N, C-alpha and C positions, 0 to 999 in steps of 0.2 A: 700731521699724521698722529692719530691716537695710538698710544702704547697699550695694547690689550693683553690682559692676563685671562686665560681660560682655566677654570677649575671645575672638577666633577666630584662633588661631595657624595659619599655613599651613605645613605641614611634611610631607614624605613622602606616603604614600598609604594608604588603607584596605587592610588585609591581605587582605580578602575580595573586595570589589568586585563581587559577583555578585547582590546583592539586586535584584529586578526593579523596585523602586519608587524606588531611590535614585540620584540623579544626582551628589550631593556626593561619594559614595565613588569616583566615576570620576575625580576630579581628582587631580593629582599635582604635588608641589612639591619643590624641593631640600631636603635635610636638612643643616642647618648649625647646630651648637650655639651658636657665637658670635653668629651672626645672630639666633637665637632669644632669646638672653640680652639682646642690645641692644634687640630689639623689645619684650621684656617690660619692661625698664627704662623705656622710653618710655611704654608703656601704663599703668604704675603710678605714673608720676612725680608726678602731681597727685591721685592717689586716696588718700583717707584713711578709706575705709569698712572694714567688717568682713567682707564676703563677696565672693569672687571665683568667677565661673562661667566655665568653659572649654568651648567647643564646638569640635570638631576634625575633623568629617567622617571619623571613623575611631576609633582607640583611643589614648587618651592613655597607656595603660600598655604600648603596643607599642613596644619598644626601637627597632625599625627606623623608626618614625614619629617618636617623641619619645625620644631617647636618655636613659638614666638620669641622665647628667650634667646635662641640662637640667631633669629633674624635681626633682633634688636642689636645683638652683639656685632653682627656683620655690618649693619648700617653705621654703627659707631666706629668700627674699625675702618670702614671706607672713608669716613669723614676725617678721622685722625691721620690717615695716610695720604689725604689729598686725592682720593679716587672720586671723580665727579660723575662718571657714567657707569651705571650698573645695569646688566642685562640678566633677567631671570626667566623661568618658564613656569606656566601653571595651566591647569585646566580651568575652564570658565567658572565653574561652581565655587572656586575658592577666591575669586577676584571680588573683594568687597571694599567698601569705603574704608572700613576700619583697618584692613590690612594694607591698603595702599597708603594710608596716612603714615604708616611706619617708615616710609621711605622719603618723607619730606626732606628737602635739602639736597636730594640727589637727582640726577637726570636718569630716570628709570625707563627702561624698555622691557615690556612683558611679552614673551613669546608664547603664542597659543597655537596648538596644532589644529588648524582649520581643516587641513587635508583636502576637502572637497566641499564646495558650496552647494550642496544638494542634500536634502533631508533623507531621501530614499537611499542614496549612495552611502550616507553616513550610517544608516541602519545596517546596510549590507556589510560594512567593514567593522561593525560593532563599536562605533566610536563613543556611544553613550552621551551624545550631545546633539543639538540642533543648530542650524544656521543662525536662528534667532538668539541662541545662547551665546554664540560668538559675537553677534552684533551688540548685545547688551553689555558683554564684558568689555568689548572695544570702546564703546561709548563711555563706560565708567572710567576706564583708564584715561581716556582723553579729557574727561571732566576734571581729572586731577592734574592735567597738563603733563601727563606722561605719554610715552610712545608705545605703539603696538607693533609687534613683529608677528607676521602670519606664516606658518609653515604650510606649504602646499605640496602634495605628493603627486608625482607623475606616474602614470601607468597602473592605476588602481584596478583591482579585479571586479569592475562594475560595468554594466552596459553603457555604451557610448562614452567610454573613458576619456577619449581624446577631446570630444566636444565639451565634456564636463570640466576637463582641465582648463580649457580656454575660457569657459564661463567663470570658473573659479578665479582665474587670474584677473579678470575684469572686476569681479566682486571684491577681491582682496585689495585691489588698487584704491577702492573707495574707503576702506576701513583701516588699512594698515599703513604705517609709516615705512615699513620695510617688509619685503617678501623674500622668504627663503624657499626656493624650489628644489625639492629633493627627489632623486630617483628612488623608486621603491625597490629595495633589495630584500630578499627573504631571509629573515632571521631564522636560525635553526629550529627553535621551539615554537613555531607558529604554523597556523593552517596554510600559510603561503607556500611552504615547502611541499605539502601534499598537493596543492593546486598545480604546482610546477611539475611534480612527478606524474600527475594524471594528464598533463597536457592542457589543463583548463586555463592556465596563465603562465607567462614566462617573463623574466626580467628583460629590460631593454639593454641592447648593446650600447656602447658609447655613441656610435653613429646614429642609432635610433633615438636616443635621448636628445642629441643635438637637433635632430629633425623636429621633435616635439616642441622644444623650447625656442626654436628659431624666431617665431614672431615676437618674442618678448626679450630678445637679447639686448635691445637698445633701451629698454625701460630703465629709468633711474631707480635707485634703491631696491634693486632686485639682485639676489645672489643665486647661483645655480650650483648644485652639488650632485655630481654623478655618483660619487661614492662617499658615504659618511663613515665608512669603515672599510678596511681592506677585505674585499669580498671574494671568497671562494665557497663553493658548495660545502655545507657542513651538515652531516647527518647526526642528530643527537645520539649520544652514546647509548642511551637506553633503547634506541631503535636499531642498533647495529647487530646483525646476526652474521654468522659465517655462512656464506653463500656457496654451498656445496651441492652440485648437481649438474646434469647435462640435459638440455632441452630448450625450447623456445623461451620459456620463462626465465632461463638463466643467460639469455642473450638480450632479450627485450625487457630487462628488469628496470623498475622505476628509478632506483638509485643510479644505475648506469646511465639511464637516459638523461637525468639531471646533469650529470657530469659531462656527457657528450654534447649536450646543448651548450653548456658553459665553455667547453674547450673550443667549440666551433665558432661561437659568436662573441664571447666576452674575453676569453683568455688571450694573452699576447705571448708569442714565443720569445725566448731570451734573445736579447740583442747580441749581435755578432755571431750567432750560431746559424750559418747559412747552408749547412749540409744536413739534409733530413735523412737520417739513417733509420729505416724501418726494420724492426727486429721482433723476434717471437717473445712470448712470455716465458715463464719458467714455473716448475712445480713449487720451488722454494719461494716463499714470500717473506719480505719484499724481494723483488727481482734482484736488487743490488747485492744480495747475499748469495745468489745462485752461481753455480759453476758456469752456466751458460753466459751470464752477463760479465763475469770476471774475465772469461776468455775473450769475449767481444771487446770489452774495454781495453784489454791488453793489446789486441790487434789495432784498435783505434789509436791508442797512444803511440804505437810503433810507427804509425803513418805520419806523425807530426802534425796532424790536423785536429787533434783532440779538442782544442778550444773552439773550433768551428762546427763540430758535430753535435747535432741535436738528436738524441735517440728517441724514437717514437715506437712504443710497443703496440702491436696489434694482437688482440686476444678477445675472449668472449665479452668482457665489459666494453670493448670498443677500441678506439685509438687513444693511447695514453702517453702524453709527454712524460719522459722518464723522471723528471724532478718530482712527480706526484706518485712515484711507485710505492711509497710508504703511507699513502693516504687511504682511508677507508672509502670505498670497498675494495680497492685494488690490492690491498694487503690481506684480504680476508675472503678469498674465494678459491674454489677448486673445481676444475673442469676435467673430468676423467675421459681421456681420448678413447679408451677401450669401450665406452658406452655410446660413442657416436654412431649415428645411422645416416644414410644418404639424405633422408628428409630433414633431419636436424642440421646437417651441414649445409644444405641448401638455404635454410633460414639464416644460419651463421654467415654465409657468404653474402647474401643479399643485405642483411642488416649492417654488416661491417662495410660493405661497399658504399651504402648510403652514408654511414658515419664518416668514412674517409673522404668522400666527395664533399660533405658539409665542412669538414675541417680544411681541406685544401682549397675550396672555393674562397675562403676567407684568409688563408695563411700562405698559399703557394708563393705569393710575391715576396714573402720573407726569405724564401730559400733559393739558392742558386743551383743546387744539385739534389737529386732524389735517388737514394741507394737502398736496395733491398737485400736483406740477409736472412732467408728462411729456407726450410726444406723445399726442395724443388716441387714437391707435391702438396705443399701446405695450403689449406683453404685460405689462410690469411694472405698468402701471396696471391692467390687467385683473386680475392676481393680487392687487393691493392692494385693489381694489374688492370682489372676492369675499371676501377675508379680513375686511374691515371689515363687510361685510354679515352675514357669519356671526357676528361678535362684537357686532353692534348698535352699531358705532362710526360716528359721523357724519363722513364724509370729505368735505372741501371741495376742489373743483377750483379751483386758484388763478387761473384765467382763464375768460373767457366762451367756450364752445365755438364759438359763431358767429364770433367773431373769429378763432379758430384755423382754422376751415374756410375762411373768406374768404382768409386768408393762403396756405393750402395750395392753394386753387383758383387763386390768382394766380401759382402757380409757385414759391412760396417753399419751398425744400427744408428749411430749418431754422427753422420758425416760433418755436421756443422762444428763439431768439437775437434776435428782433425786439423793438423797444422797446414795441410795442403789448401784447405778452404780458408782458414783464418789468415794465412799469408796472402792469399788472393784478395781478401777483404782489405788488408793493409795496403797492398799495391793499388787497388782500385781507388782508395781514398787518397793515396799519395799522388796519383796522377791528376787529380782534380786541380783546376786552376783556382 
């Protein structure tokens, strides 16, 4: 078993930087050979294995990103430390005889982002290379008795994406010694995010990814990566605005829709939390700082079921697992109930019913109980009831409706804040098995 060390040197920038799916290539760092050497020394100080793998968000063979002096230092360092196997990455245009000769004496593997073996598709994703460019680079690497690693992307935003993926796998098998199949996830500062927001493309769930790769699971020398980074939706800071308003555009907002799709298909509820407690939002953001949620949390804690309860907020952005209450845009919106109209609330109910159904279709099996704590006349409760009825889910109202109506008739404007209802929430949770 090879002992592998993975390092990610930060130097310069990708020479191309136009691929529509890549955010790493947009990054840029100073180029300083002495700093790189010192950094490498530190990285390898306590490493005594035989394999070094370098990822660089660009091309290790690009002199403007990694000067030749540093590459020569790296090769010497590898030989001095007994590192036999070296893995690097490069675009095809930098793979030359002269540069490959620098690595004589090492077992070199060069990773190339093939992505898809189709020239039209490569143009659509702005890859800046052709299939023939890949072939020529692979042949040159093999001429030097080195190895080729091909990166292949699953679920590209191109016509006939699945058929092209299967074609690419067959192609890569002919030219690459190793294939790394990667699920396409949208980096924040790329056009992929806008495609997702418009509904033109969406990332695959883990189940969908497994279905795509199923025909190739038994192939030798193939790796499959569903996530190359811990993926959650991320709106770039420069595109974040405070979403203040009431109307269809503040329910069916593209940033909300991205998150709702992710919550429904890709997100996994926390382990051990098998009581779904559906609750309202609050004017104060994040919700965790509000009086509403402090009181609800106190009632939950009193039940003794705190560790099992998963709070799910239903509001204009949709259904929101509480652990995301301080993420944008859930911490940066304002929906003024005084501006609501019957037509707007009809849109609100229908859109949230759809979102709740999508969430529960995928996650209901995670929960044992479903509890609601809203105003009796809340549109969120209406949407939740309709969704649960459609799915055959037994939704339990956390309090006695007669108690709520009595409080309301007495002039109480916020019955959910009253001890009578909060104590009933506690008892409802306490009685659950």
